N, C-alpha and C positions, 0 to 999 in steps of 0.2 A: 124885401125884409128892409127893415129900417139897420143904421148903421148901430145903434146900441144893441138891437136885438143881435145881429151878426156879432159884435164885439163878444156879446154875453154868451151864445155859441160858443165863438172861439175858446173863452175863458174857459167853459164847463169842459171844452174837450181836452185841455191843457191841464185841466185836474184830473181827467181820466188818465192821460199818460203819466203825470205823476203818480198817480196812487198806482198803476202799473210796474213804473218804473220801481216804485218805493218797496212793492212787495217781489219784484225779479231779483232784486237787490239783497233783500232779507235772503230768499231761498238760496241765491248764489252763497252770501257767506254761511248759511246752514251747510252748506254741503260742500264747502272749503271746509270748514270747520268737522265736519264727517269726514272728509279724506285726511285732515291733519291726525286724527284719534286712529283712524285704520294705518297709516302710517309708523304712529306712535307705537301700537301693537305689534307690527310687525318686526320691527325693529326691536323690541323688545323679544318676541318671540326668536329672530333669528341670535339677537346674542346669546340668549338662553339655549337654542339649537347649537350654537358654536363652542359654547361651554363646555356642554354634555359632549360633542365631538373630542374637544380638547380634553377633557377628561377620562374619555376613553382611551386615546390613543396614548395616553401620559399613563393610563393601567396597564395598556398592553404594551407597554415599552419596559414597564417595570418587570412586567411576568416573563419577558421576553430576556431582560438583563440577567433576573435572576438564574432565568434556565441555562441560561449559557456560564453562565460562572457555578453552576452546579454542576452543569458536563465538565469544567476544568479540576 
């Protein structure tokens, strides 16, 4: 194989590797974006859940306090 043909073959392989790397990077960025969206959703859901628990506890405490006051 001539030097030029060998060089052309190596350049073609390098081009394929670059294309594969670019595709893998794009897929990785897409995966990271999906994970960030999931974490954002979970964080929002967690905050909403915590707020509901807090509201329930406050309501329960008010009911308990009122019951104690009414006993006296």
